[in-house]
All heavy atoms as an XYZ file, in Angstrom:
938
protein
N     -11.544     24.183     28.666
C     -11.418     23.979     30.102
C     -10.106     24.518     30.662
O     -10.049     24.901     31.815
C     -11.515     22.482     30.421
C     -12.865     21.809     30.104
C     -12.776     20.321     30.357
C     -13.991     22.435     30.880
N      -9.050     24.540     29.833
C      -7.750     25.037     30.285
C      -7.640     26.519     29.925
O      -7.864     26.888     28.765
C      -6.599     24.243     29.631
C      -5.256     24.773     30.077
C      -6.723     22.763     29.961
N      -7.311     27.369     30.899
C      -7.224     28.810     30.614
C      -6.171     29.117     29.551
O      -5.156     28.429     29.429
C      -6.823     29.427     31.958
C      -7.082     28.381     32.981
C      -7.051     27.060     32.288
N      -6.425     30.180     28.787
C      -5.515     30.572     27.713
C      -4.124     30.908     28.206
O      -3.131     30.603     27.542
N      -4.028     31.532     29.376
C      -2.703     31.885     29.911
C      -1.889     30.634     30.237
O      -0.673     30.602     30.019
C      -2.844     32.756     31.152
O      -3.562     32.070     32.172
N      -2.542     29.582     30.730
C      -1.837     28.335     31.032
C      -1.394     27.635     29.753
O      -0.283     27.095     29.677
C      -2.729     27.425     31.868
C      -2.108     26.143     32.390
C      -0.893     26.454     33.262
C      -3.128     25.351     33.194
N      -2.229     27.655     28.730
C      -1.850     27.059     27.442
C      -0.666     27.802     26.835
O       0.258     27.188     26.301
C      -3.037     27.076     26.472
C      -4.119     26.083     26.826
C      -5.081     25.841     25.674
N      -5.535     27.038     25.022
C      -6.730     27.603     25.190
N      -7.593     27.053     26.004
N      -7.043     28.701     24.540
N      -0.682     29.131     26.928
C       0.428     29.925     26.389
C       1.720     29.643     27.149
O       2.785     29.520     26.551
C       0.085     31.420     26.450
C       1.166     32.310     25.884
C       1.432     32.059     24.408
O       0.558     31.647     23.664
N       2.665     32.280     23.998
N       1.631     29.521     28.463
C       2.818     29.221     29.269
C       3.379     27.850     28.914
O       4.599     27.682     28.791
C       2.479     29.296     30.752
N       2.507     26.871     28.738
C       2.960     25.529     28.362
C       3.637     25.546     26.999
O       4.655     24.872     26.788
C       1.785     24.562     28.363
N       3.096     26.307     26.071
C       3.696     26.403     24.739
C       5.070     27.058     24.803
O       6.004     26.633     24.114
C       2.783     27.188     23.807
C       3.293     27.252     22.400
C       2.300     27.865     21.462
C       2.914     27.851     20.079
N       1.984     27.980     19.031
N       5.236     28.083     25.640
C       6.528     28.747     25.775
C       7.571     27.835     26.405
O       8.725     27.818     25.976
C       6.374     30.039     26.582
C       5.653     31.115     25.813
C       5.443     32.386     26.605
O       6.161     32.590     27.609
O       4.570     33.176     26.226
N       7.177     27.053     27.403
C       8.105     26.096     28.023
C       8.510     25.036     27.002
O       9.689     24.672     26.894
C       7.475     25.458     29.277
C       8.301     24.292     29.773
C       7.320     26.502     30.375
N       7.547     24.524     26.237
C       7.856     23.532     25.212
C       8.801     24.112     24.169
O       9.767     23.455     23.764
C       6.582     23.044     24.536
C       6.858     22.061     23.410
C       5.613     21.713     22.632
O       4.522     22.187     22.901
N       5.779     20.865     21.631
N       8.563     25.338     23.743
C       9.439     25.979     22.750
C      10.852     26.139     23.290
O      11.828     25.920     22.574
C       8.883     27.349     22.358
O       7.667     27.205     21.702
N      10.975     26.504     24.562
C      12.297     26.652     25.170
C      13.059     25.336     25.117
O      14.217     25.278     24.698
C      12.174     27.124     26.620
C      13.464     27.051     27.375
C      14.443     28.026     27.193
C      13.717     26.005     28.243
C      15.636     27.961     27.875
C      14.912     25.934     28.937
C      15.879     26.911     28.755
N      12.412     24.251     25.542
C      13.096     22.966     25.573
C      13.397     22.437     24.182
O      14.461     21.868     23.951
C      12.292     21.947     26.380
C      12.481     22.100     27.856
C      11.518     22.703     28.627
C      13.645     21.677     28.466
C      11.695     22.867     29.985
C      13.836     21.837     29.820
C      12.858     22.436     30.587
N      12.477     22.610     23.238
C      12.733     22.079     21.900
C      13.834     22.852     21.192
O      14.550     22.288     20.372
C      11.462     22.093     21.039
O      10.939     23.409     20.984
C      10.421     21.150     21.581
N      14.000     24.123     21.496
C      15.051     24.910     20.852
C      16.404     24.741     21.527
O      17.437     24.777     20.864
C      14.680     26.386     20.840
C      13.562     26.706     19.892
C      13.192     28.166     19.951
C      12.017     28.433     19.038
N      11.466     29.759     19.218
N      16.435     24.570     22.838
C      17.694     24.623     23.577
C      18.215     23.284     24.069
O      19.418     23.108     24.213
C      17.545     25.573     24.771
C      17.215     26.977     24.333
O      17.838     27.504     23.430
N      16.218     27.564     24.946
N      17.350     22.346     24.337
C      17.774     21.097     24.964
C      17.861     19.932     23.988
O      18.566     18.965     24.216
C      16.812     20.744     26.130
C      16.689     21.909     27.103
C      17.241     19.499     26.856
C      17.975     22.273     27.812
N      17.186     19.995     22.850
C      17.106     18.866     21.937
C      18.488     18.447     21.420
O      18.765     17.253     21.268
C      16.122     19.151     20.780
C      16.675     20.167     19.818
C      15.777     17.876     20.053
N      19.388     19.388     21.187
C      20.727     19.048     20.690
C      21.477     18.221     21.733
O      22.131     17.226     21.387
C      21.514     20.337     20.352
C      20.803     21.127     19.269
C      22.942     20.011     19.958
C      20.664     20.407     17.952
N      21.366     18.590     22.992
C      22.041     17.834     24.053
C      21.509     16.408     24.141
O      22.275     15.453     24.311
C      21.863     18.540     25.400
C      22.519     19.909     25.529
C      22.102     20.570     26.828
C      24.018     19.781     25.437
N      20.203     16.259     24.019
C      19.609     14.925     24.079
C      20.052     14.080     22.891
O      20.385     12.896     23.043
C      18.078     15.033     24.150
C      17.667     15.690     25.460
C      17.421     13.666     24.003
C      16.204     16.038     25.548
N      20.087     14.675     21.703
C      20.494     13.927     20.515
C      21.961     13.503     20.601
O      22.322     12.398     20.183
C      20.225     14.744     19.264
C      18.732     14.871     18.972
S      18.308     15.992     17.647
C      18.978     15.168     16.246
N      22.821     14.341     21.168
C      24.228     13.968     21.368
C      24.318     12.806     22.349
O      25.055     11.846     22.130
C      25.050     15.182     21.852
C      26.416     14.754     22.350
C      25.188     16.198     20.738
N      23.539     12.861     23.416
C      23.527     11.769     24.384
C      23.089     10.450     23.777
O      23.659      9.397     24.068
N      22.099     10.492     22.923
C      21.637      9.271     22.244
C      22.737      8.735     21.337
O      22.998      7.531     21.291
C      20.344      9.552     21.445
C      20.001      8.391     20.531
C      19.204      9.834     22.392
N      23.412      9.614     20.616
C      24.492      9.183     19.725
C      25.653      8.564     20.473
O      26.221      7.564     20.039
N      26.002      9.121     21.610
C      27.099      8.585     22.415
C      26.729      7.225     23.001
O      27.560      6.331     23.113
C      27.476      9.593     23.527
C      28.410      8.980     24.538
C      28.085     10.840     22.922
N      25.459      7.058     23.348
C      24.984      5.846     24.006
C      24.807      4.663     23.053
O      24.774      3.526     23.460
C      23.662      6.182     24.703
C      23.031      5.083     25.503
C      21.955      4.346     24.726
O      21.385      4.896     23.764
O      21.701      3.209     25.071
N      24.720      4.910     21.758
C      24.440      3.862     20.781
C      25.628      2.911     20.641
O      26.756      3.330     20.439
C      24.117      4.490     19.410
O      23.005      5.369     19.568
C      23.795      3.432     18.385
N      25.352      1.611     20.741
C      26.374      0.585     20.590
C      26.499      0.246     19.100
O      25.640     -0.417     18.523
C      25.991     -0.657     21.397
C      27.045     -1.749     21.340
O      28.141     -1.501     20.788
O      26.772     -2.852     21.839
N      27.576      0.682     18.474
C      27.742      0.515     17.030
C      27.965     -0.944     16.623
O      27.559     -1.351     15.533
C      28.884      1.392     16.531
C      28.649      2.899     16.660
C      29.863      3.674     16.175
C      27.420      3.312     15.884
N      28.592     -1.741     17.485
C      28.819     -3.154     17.163
C      27.478     -3.893     17.122
O      27.218     -4.678     16.194
C      29.778     -3.790     18.183
C      29.913     -5.285     17.954
C      31.130     -3.110     18.129
N      26.632     -3.635     18.086
C      25.313     -4.262     18.099
C      24.485     -3.814     16.896
O      23.794     -4.618     16.275
C      24.590     -3.898     19.398
C      23.235     -4.541     19.554
C      22.555     -4.135     20.851
O      23.226     -3.663     21.769
O      21.320     -4.293     20.917
N      24.601     -2.554     16.551
C      23.892     -2.036     15.381
C      24.399     -2.687     14.098
O      23.617     -3.101     13.240
C      24.056     -0.516     15.316
C      23.303      0.214     14.222
C      21.800      0.047     14.380
C      23.671      1.684     14.222
N      25.710     -2.837     13.969
C      26.288     -3.464     12.791
C      25.830     -4.919     12.661
O      25.504     -5.394     11.574
C      27.818     -3.413     12.863
C      28.482     -4.013     11.635
C      29.914     -4.379     11.870
N      29.937     -5.484     12.834
C      30.950     -5.739     13.642
N      32.015     -4.987     13.639
N      30.909     -6.751     14.464
N      25.782     -5.642     13.778
C      25.370     -7.046     13.742
C      23.901     -7.218     13.358
O      23.510     -8.240     12.812
C      25.630     -7.702     15.095
C      27.114     -7.817     15.406
O      27.936     -7.733     14.455
O      27.471     -7.969     16.594
N      23.083     -6.209     13.645
C      21.654     -6.300     13.339
C      21.347     -5.973     11.886
O      20.255     -6.269     11.401
C      20.868     -5.358     14.247
N      22.305     -5.393     11.176
C      22.054     -4.995      9.792
C      22.332     -6.173      8.866
O      23.458     -6.421      8.458
C      22.907     -3.769      9.405
C      22.550     -2.583     10.291
C      22.692     -3.404      7.940
C      23.404     -1.363     10.064
N      21.267     -6.901      8.557
C      21.320     -7.964      7.570
C      20.369     -7.587      6.441
O      19.514     -6.702      6.602
C      20.894     -9.314      8.172
O      19.519     -9.225      8.578
C      21.767     -9.699      9.358
N      20.502     -8.246      5.316
C      19.654     -7.908      4.168
C      18.177     -8.070      4.502
O      17.361     -7.195      4.224
C      20.030     -8.764      2.954
C      19.195     -8.441      1.747
C      19.406     -7.267      1.040
C      18.193     -9.296      1.333
C      18.630     -6.955     -0.066
C      17.410     -8.997      0.233
C      17.636     -7.826     -0.476
N      17.814     -9.162      5.132
C      16.408     -9.413      5.478
C      15.868     -8.382      6.450
O      14.738     -7.905      6.290
N      16.662     -8.041      7.467
C      16.216     -7.037      8.438
C      16.043     -5.666      7.790
O      15.103     -4.939      8.105
C      17.209     -6.933      9.598
C      17.103     -8.100     10.547
O      16.202     -8.922     10.446
N      18.038     -8.174     11.470
N      16.959     -5.310      6.904
C      16.868     -4.005      6.246
C      15.637     -3.935      5.352
O      14.885     -2.952      5.386
C      18.158     -3.702      5.452
C      17.985     -2.485      4.558
C      19.335     -3.512      6.387
N      15.389     -4.962      4.559
C      14.227     -4.977      3.664
C      12.931     -4.936      4.470
O      12.023     -4.140      4.175
C      14.260     -6.206      2.737
C      12.944     -6.380      1.993
C      15.408     -6.084      1.754
N      12.826     -5.768      5.506
C      11.606     -5.810      6.306
C      11.381     -4.489      7.036
O      10.258     -3.963      7.057
C      11.673     -6.962      7.308
C      10.367     -7.200      8.015
S       9.022     -7.687      6.905
C       9.677     -9.179      6.237
N      12.416     -3.917      7.591
C      12.292     -2.628      8.282
C      11.879     -1.530      7.309
O      11.032     -0.691      7.624
C      13.609     -2.255      8.963
O      13.948     -3.203      9.933
N      12.470     -1.539      6.136
C      12.125     -0.545      5.118
C      10.653     -0.639      4.739
O       9.950      0.377      4.657
C      13.014     -0.722      3.887
C      12.686      0.213      2.764
C      13.074      1.541      2.821
C      11.978     -0.226      1.660
C      12.761      2.415      1.787
C      11.666      0.635      0.623
C      12.062      1.960      0.684
N      10.164     -1.849      4.515
C       8.765     -2.029      4.131
C       7.816     -1.601      5.238
O       6.767     -0.995      4.974
C       8.512     -3.481      3.730
C       9.203     -3.936      2.443
C       8.979     -5.427      2.207
C       8.717     -3.122      1.260
N       8.166     -1.882      6.482
C       7.327     -1.471      7.607
C       7.266      0.045      7.706
O       6.196      0.642      7.864
C       7.830     -2.103      8.926
C       7.550     -3.603      8.920
C       7.178     -1.435     10.137
C       8.198     -4.360     10.054
N       8.411      0.695      7.595
C       8.446      2.157      7.712
C       7.709      2.815      6.549
O       6.909      3.733      6.748
C       9.907      2.660      7.810
C       9.974      4.166      7.687
C      10.533      2.207      9.113
N       7.937      2.343      5.327
C       7.254      2.922      4.170
C       5.745      2.725      4.291
O       4.961      3.652      4.035
C       7.791      2.326      2.846
C       6.902      2.684      1.670
C       9.205      2.806      2.607
N       5.327      1.548      4.689
C       3.893      1.302      4.872
C       3.285      2.181      5.942
O       2.183      2.723      5.768
N       3.996      2.349      7.054
C       3.488      3.199      8.134
C       3.402      4.654      7.699
O       2.434      5.353      8.012
C       4.387      3.054      9.367
N       4.404      5.130      6.972
C       4.414      6.531      6.534
C       3.307      6.796      5.519
O       2.527      7.754      5.653
C       5.794      6.906      5.951
C       5.739      8.226      5.223
C       6.829      6.952      7.048
N       3.210      5.949      4.504
C       2.193      6.163      3.467
C       0.792      5.997      4.041
O      -0.097      6.814      3.790
C       2.429      5.226      2.270
C       3.713      5.634      1.543
C       1.241      5.250      1.312
C       4.144      4.683      0.454
N       0.598      4.958      4.829
C      -0.727      4.726      5.423
C      -1.166      5.850      6.341
O      -2.293      6.353      6.228
N      -0.299      6.273      7.232
C      -0.686      7.345      8.158
C      -0.818      8.682      7.445
O      -1.675      9.495      7.796
C       0.317      7.443      9.306
O       1.606      7.752      8.811
N       0.002      8.925      6.433
C      -0.136     10.159      5.659
C      -1.457     10.229      4.922
O      -2.120     11.268      4.910
N      -1.854      9.116      4.309
C      -3.125      9.090      3.578
C      -4.324      9.218      4.516
O      -5.257      9.981      4.243
C      -3.237      7.810      2.752
C      -2.321      7.729      1.537
C      -2.431      6.365      0.864
C      -2.628      8.839      0.553
N      -4.304      8.484      5.615
C      -5.412      8.575      6.570
C      -5.477      9.976      7.167
O      -6.556     10.546      7.312
C      -5.281      7.494      7.670
C      -6.283      7.729      8.787
C      -5.471      6.109      7.081
N      -4.332     10.543      7.506
C      -4.309     11.907      8.023
C      -4.862     12.894      7.017
O      -5.617     13.810      7.370
N      -4.501     12.719      5.765
C      -5.005     13.616      4.708
C      -6.522     13.479      4.557
O      -7.223     14.476      4.361
C      -4.304     13.312      3.385
C      -4.707     14.204      2.264
N      -4.357     15.538      2.210
C      -5.459     13.964      1.163
C      -4.864     16.073      1.125
N      -5.536     15.137      0.470
N      -7.026     12.264      4.659
C      -8.470     12.040      4.535
C      -9.262     12.731      5.635
O     -10.405     13.151      5.412
C      -8.785     10.542      4.530
C      -8.400      9.780      3.270
C      -8.644      8.287      3.465
C      -9.185     10.296      2.076
N      -8.701     12.846      6.824
C      -9.428     13.476      7.937
C      -9.079     14.948      8.108
O      -9.500     15.579      9.063
C      -9.220     12.711      9.263
C      -9.774     11.313      9.179
C      -7.767     12.702      9.670
N      -8.270     15.509      7.181
C      -8.039     16.942      7.181
C      -6.695     17.410      7.711
O      -6.500     18.609      7.876
N      -5.768     16.500      7.991
C      -4.435     16.902      8.434
C      -3.522     17.066      7.221
O      -3.787     16.533      6.153
C      -3.826     15.868      9.381
C      -4.562     15.722     10.677
C      -4.940     14.468     11.130
C      -4.866     16.824     11.453
C      -5.615     14.325     12.326
C      -5.537     16.691     12.649
C      -5.915     15.433     13.093
N      -2.432     17.763      7.415
C      -1.421     17.847      6.362
C      -0.768     16.482      6.203
O      -0.443     15.816      7.190
C      -0.362     18.897      6.700
C      -0.878     20.297      6.683
C      -0.902     21.040      7.848
C      -1.346     20.870      5.513
C      -1.381     22.334      7.846
C      -1.826     22.161      5.495
C      -1.842     22.893      6.678
N      -0.529     16.061      4.960
C       0.036     14.740      4.688
C       1.383     14.564      5.384
O       1.630     13.555      6.054
C       0.186     14.521      3.177
C       0.717     13.156      2.819
C      -0.144     12.107      2.611
C       2.078     12.932      2.702
C       0.324     10.847      2.290
C       2.568     11.676      2.382
C       1.688     10.638      2.170
N       2.275     15.550      5.235
C       3.626     15.420      5.790
C       3.589     15.362      7.314
O       4.271     14.530      7.927
C       4.532     16.576      5.309
C       5.869     16.557      6.009
C       4.718     16.495      3.807
N       2.790     16.209      7.940
C       2.725     16.219      9.402
C       2.206     14.892      9.944
O       2.757     14.338     10.896
C       1.841     17.362      9.900
C       2.490     18.715      9.728
O       3.710     18.756      9.448
O       1.781     19.730      9.862
N       1.151     14.359      9.341
C       0.620     13.084      9.824
C       1.557     11.930      9.482
O       1.700     10.989     10.261
C      -0.784     12.830      9.280
O      -0.787     12.817      7.877
N       2.238     12.003      8.338
C       3.188     10.942      7.985
C       4.382     10.941      8.930
O       4.857      9.879      9.340
C       3.657     11.110      6.539
N       4.850     12.120      9.315
C       6.006     12.205     10.220
C       5.623     11.773     11.624
O       6.285     10.925     12.231
C       6.594     13.636     10.220
C       7.568     13.832     11.363
C       7.289     13.915      8.900
N       4.547     12.342     12.174
C       4.209     12.039     13.566
C       3.617     10.644     13.726
O       4.002      9.914     14.634
C       3.241     13.072     14.150
O       2.089     13.161     13.325
C       3.896     14.420     14.264
N       2.683     10.283     12.888
C       2.045      8.976     13.042
C       2.861      7.861     12.404
O       2.917      6.756     12.926
C       0.644      9.001     12.446
N       3.517      8.131     11.290
C       4.249      7.080     10.588
C       5.659      6.893     11.081
O       6.028      5.836     11.580
N       6.489      7.926     10.968
C       7.894      7.792     11.347
C       8.090      7.673     12.852
O       8.928      6.902     13.312
C       8.699      8.979     10.805
C       8.892      9.009      9.300
C       9.653     10.260      8.897
C       9.616      7.772      8.820
N       7.328      8.438     13.621
C       7.500      8.375     15.072
C       6.940      7.083     15.650
O       7.311      6.676     16.743
C       6.872      9.594     15.738
S       7.771     11.113     15.365
N       6.069      6.422     14.905
C       5.552      5.136     15.345
C       6.596      4.036     15.125
O       6.618      3.050     15.844
C       4.276      4.806     14.562
C       3.705      3.452     14.848
S       2.168      3.130     13.990
C       2.475      3.659     12.343
N       7.473      4.223     14.147
C       8.398      3.161     13.762
C       9.851      3.524     14.066
O      10.746      3.113     13.351
C       8.232      2.868     12.275
N      10.093      4.285     15.136
C      11.468      4.635     15.473
C      11.848      4.093     16.852
O      11.188      3.199     17.355
C      11.688      6.158     15.370
C      10.875      6.945     16.359
O      10.459      6.435     17.387
N      10.639      8.196     16.055
N      12.854      4.668     17.477
C      13.369      4.167     18.752
C      12.668      4.744     19.975
O      13.219      4.749     21.057
C      14.853      4.500     18.866
C      15.717      3.699     17.966
C      17.150      4.042     18.157
N      17.577      3.846     19.535
C      18.800      4.052     19.973
N      19.705      4.491     19.155
N      19.102      3.846     21.217
N      11.493      5.262     19.835
C      10.773      5.819     20.979
C      11.049      7.297     21.144
O      11.149      8.030     20.177
N      11.173      7.746     22.384
C      11.344      9.158     22.676
C      12.567      9.773     22.031
O      12.506     10.868     21.461
N      13.692      9.089     22.078
C      14.902      9.623     21.446
C      14.766      9.624     19.926
O      15.251     10.526     19.248
C      16.129      8.825     21.868
O      15.998      7.469     21.488
N      14.089      8.634     19.383
C      13.835      8.608     17.946
C      12.884      9.718     17.524
O      13.039     10.298     16.449
N      11.907     10.014     18.385
C      10.995     11.127     18.094
C      11.767     12.432     17.968
O      11.520     13.227     17.064
C       9.947     11.277     19.194
C       8.964     10.125     19.234
O       8.913      9.358     18.255
O       8.254      9.999     20.247
N      12.697     12.649     18.885
C      13.503     13.870     18.829
C      14.322     13.932     17.550
O      14.413     14.979     16.915
C      14.425     13.953     20.042
C      13.731     14.159     21.383
C      14.732     14.058     22.514
C      13.006     15.481     21.409
N      14.903     12.807     17.163
C      15.716     12.783     15.946
C      14.864     13.026     14.703
O      15.227     13.816     13.827
C      16.452     11.450     15.833
N      13.721     12.348     14.619
C      12.850     12.480     13.449
C      12.281     13.888     13.357
O      12.326     14.524     12.297
C      11.706     11.435     13.504
C      10.610     11.750     12.503
C      12.251     10.046     13.251
N      11.740     14.392     14.456
C      11.130     15.722     14.419
C      12.177     16.811     14.238
O      11.914     17.831     13.600
C      10.312     15.967     15.681
C       9.076     15.072     15.829
C       8.398     15.339     17.167
C       8.107     15.261     14.693
N      13.365     16.610     14.788
C      14.438     17.575     14.577
C      14.857     17.624     13.121
O      15.055     18.696     12.551
N      14.976     16.461     12.490
C      15.357     16.406     11.079
C      14.262     16.977     10.183
O      14.548     17.592      9.164
C      15.665     14.970     10.674
N      13.004     16.783     10.567
C      11.883     17.280      9.765
C      11.524     18.726     10.102
O      10.620     19.283      9.485
C      10.658     16.392      9.978
N      12.208     19.309     11.068
C      11.919     20.671     11.543
C      10.454     20.800     11.951
O       9.750     21.733     11.584
C      12.284     21.699     10.471
C      12.349     23.111     11.033
O      12.593     23.258     12.250
O      12.158     24.065     10.261
N       9.992     19.827     12.744
C       8.602     19.794     13.206
C       8.552     19.543     14.723
O       7.697     18.806     15.203
C       7.827     18.680     12.515
C       7.723     18.766     11.012
C       6.533     19.608     10.630
N       6.062     19.422      9.282
C       6.599     19.969      8.212
N       7.690     20.649      8.319
N       6.054     19.823      7.025
N       9.456     20.163     15.483
C       9.531     19.894     16.919
C       8.261     20.295     17.663
O       8.001     19.788     18.748
C      10.735     20.602     17.540
C      12.051     19.964     17.205
S      12.168     18.228     17.684
C      12.096     18.347     19.445
N       7.440     21.150     17.085
C       6.197     21.531     17.748
C       5.182     20.383     17.779
O       4.181     20.467     18.473
C       5.591     22.764     17.089
C       5.388     22.594     15.597
O       6.215     21.922     14.954
O       4.403     23.153     15.070
N       5.454     19.302     17.080
C       4.555     18.140     17.065
C       4.979     17.051     18.048
O       4.520     15.916     17.952
C       4.495     17.558     15.649
C       3.967     18.487     14.563
C       4.101     17.842     13.200
C       2.528     18.868     14.842
N       5.841     17.385     19.019
C       6.391     16.380     19.925
C       5.310     15.669     20.735
O       5.401     14.472     20.977
C       7.485     16.986     20.850
C       8.197     15.895     21.643
C       6.906     18.016     21.776
C       9.103     15.043     20.834
N       4.279     16.366     21.148
C       3.238     15.715     21.949
C       2.503     14.655     21.129
O       2.199     13.570     21.634
C       2.263     16.739     22.508
O       1.707     17.506     21.470
N       2.257     14.927     19.864
C       1.612     13.930     19.005
C       2.549     12.767     18.715
O       2.137     11.609     18.631
C       1.162     14.570     17.691
C       0.178     15.689     17.901
C       0.566     17.011     17.737
C      -1.127     15.425     18.282
C      -0.326     18.044     17.944
C      -2.037     16.452     18.488
C      -1.618     17.762     18.323
O      -2.495     18.777     18.529
N       3.820     13.077     18.577
C       4.804     12.019     18.334
C       4.908     11.079     19.529
O       5.058      9.868     19.356
C       6.166     12.640     18.028
N       4.828     11.616     20.729
C       4.896     10.774     21.920
C       3.706      9.820     21.988
O       3.858      8.647     22.330
C       4.949     11.649     23.177
C       6.249     12.414     23.318
C       7.415     11.500     23.568
O       7.413     10.722     24.511
N       8.409     11.553     22.711
N       2.523     10.316     21.659
C       1.344      9.440     21.601
C       1.533      8.350     20.562
O       1.227      7.181     20.793
C       0.090     10.249     21.279
C      -0.486     11.093     22.399
C      -1.576     12.002     21.865
C      -1.026     10.205     23.498
N       2.031      8.739     19.413
C       2.241      7.787     18.339
C       3.263      6.727     18.727
O       3.107      5.550     18.409
C       2.698      8.533     17.085
O       3.003      7.630     16.065
N       4.311      7.138     19.413
C       5.344      6.180     19.831
C       4.784      5.136     20.773
O       5.103      3.954     20.653
C       6.491      6.903     20.522
O       7.212      7.672     19.608
N       3.964      5.562     21.702
C       3.433      4.618     22.684
C       2.385      3.697     22.089
O       2.466      2.485     22.227
C       2.825      5.381     23.870
C       3.771      5.607     25.009
C       4.671      6.659     24.713
N       5.578      7.053     25.800
C       6.620      7.764     25.540
N       6.903      8.097     24.298
N       7.419      8.157     26.499
N       1.407      4.272     21.411
C       0.309      3.455     20.886
C       0.695      2.716     19.606
O       0.550      1.500     19.510
C      -0.912      4.343     20.614
C      -1.499      5.061     21.819
C      -2.609      6.012     21.375
C      -2.017      4.067     22.828
N       1.175      3.465     18.635
C       1.502      2.860     17.348
C       2.744      2.011     17.400
O       2.858      1.027     16.664
N       3.694      2.371     18.261
C       4.918      1.579     18.373
C       4.634      0.147     18.806
O       5.242     -0.798     18.305
N       3.704     -0.014     19.725
C       3.312     -1.365     20.146
C       2.698     -2.156     19.017
O       2.980     -3.340     18.827
N       1.871     -1.494     18.222
C       1.251     -2.160     17.075
C       2.312     -2.565     16.056
O       2.292     -3.690     15.533
C       0.193     -1.239     16.432
C      -0.961     -1.021     17.396
C      -0.307     -1.809     15.113
C      -1.923      0.082     16.979
N       3.255     -1.675     15.773
C       4.324     -1.981     14.816
C       5.180     -3.141     15.321
O       5.596     -3.998     14.542
C       5.185     -0.732     14.544
C       4.401      0.252     13.681
C       6.506     -1.070     13.876
C       4.042     -0.255     12.303
N       5.457     -3.183     16.611
C       6.244     -4.294     17.149
C       5.527     -5.629     16.959
O       6.152     -6.635     16.622
C       6.554     -4.059     18.627
C       7.585     -2.989     18.915
C       7.707     -2.769     20.425
C       8.931     -3.360     18.329
N       4.230     -5.647     17.173
C       3.471     -6.882     16.983
C       3.481     -7.294     15.512
O       3.783     -8.442     15.173
C       2.026     -6.711     17.502
C       1.152     -7.881     17.084
C       2.021     -6.572     19.012
N       3.182     -6.350     14.617
C       3.165     -6.659     13.174
C       4.554     -7.085     12.701
O       4.698     -8.066     11.977
C       2.662     -5.451     12.363
C       1.190     -5.199     12.658
C       2.881     -5.667     10.866
C       0.663     -3.901     12.073
N       5.577     -6.333     13.114
C       6.947     -6.663     12.709
C       7.384     -8.029     13.201
O       8.015     -8.788     12.464
N       7.052     -8.378     14.445
C       7.469     -9.680     14.956
C       6.745    -10.816     14.244
O       7.333    -11.870     13.998
C       7.228     -9.762     16.469
O       5.862     -9.650     16.766
N       5.500    -10.602     13.867
C       4.784    -11.620     13.105
C       5.420    -11.792     11.731
O       5.681    -12.921     11.285
C       3.294    -11.263     12.981
C       2.605    -11.374     14.339
C       2.598    -12.148     11.940
C       1.210    -10.813     14.376
N       5.702    -10.666     11.061
C       6.302    -10.738      9.724
C       7.708    -11.324      9.778
O       8.077    -12.159      8.943
C       6.332     -9.360      9.072
C       4.985     -8.786      8.658
C       5.129     -7.377      8.139
C       4.334     -9.689      7.620
N       8.528    -10.899     10.743
C       9.880    -11.442     10.865
C       9.828    -12.940     11.171
O      10.634    -13.716     10.657
C      10.668    -10.731     11.964
C      11.318     -9.462     11.508
C      10.869     -8.236     11.962
C      12.393     -9.475     10.643
C      11.467     -7.057     11.562
C      12.994     -8.311     10.218
C      12.536     -7.108     10.677
N       8.861    -13.361     11.995
C       8.756    -14.770     12.349
C       8.313    -15.656     11.194
O       8.737    -16.799     11.069
N       7.438    -15.133     10.339
C       6.939    -15.962      9.240
C       7.814    -15.890      7.988
O       7.869    -16.859      7.246
C       5.506    -15.547      8.864
O       5.494    -14.168      8.491
C       4.546    -15.773     10.008
N       8.472    -14.762      7.759
C       9.234    -14.596      6.520
C      10.716    -14.896      6.658
O      11.401    -15.041      5.664
C       9.039    -13.178      5.972
C       7.602    -12.809      5.597
C       7.532    -11.348      5.159
C       7.076    -13.724      4.517
N      11.225    -14.935      7.851
C      12.672    -15.145      8.028
C      12.969    -16.585      8.378
O      12.420    -17.305      9.005
C      13.235    -14.233      9.109
C      13.124    -12.786      8.765
S      14.128    -12.425      7.328
C      13.204    -11.144      6.600
């Protein structure tokens, strides 16, 4: 339904922003982060629970993605890691580190839909185990 010329133009605009603007956004996120609040949140229980949630999300989404024909790493990064990060700024950091910035649209979907699910599961687990 979308003409090829419009799809190509959208891809070129996305490539421009992912190559040129992502560094500025990542610097802004780093400057904005409150290190004292971050330090106070790092307890043994929080680290273990967060680690288990992220590992479960990555392995689960990678396996399901592989079963339906996606590359394991791509589905694990976009569906798993981007679901369990800080949202849009976390998506940029994860995809930038994985050199997969072309998957930003999938990461944004994952952040919105899967992030809500992870928050519900995490709050239940933190409430019952802590």
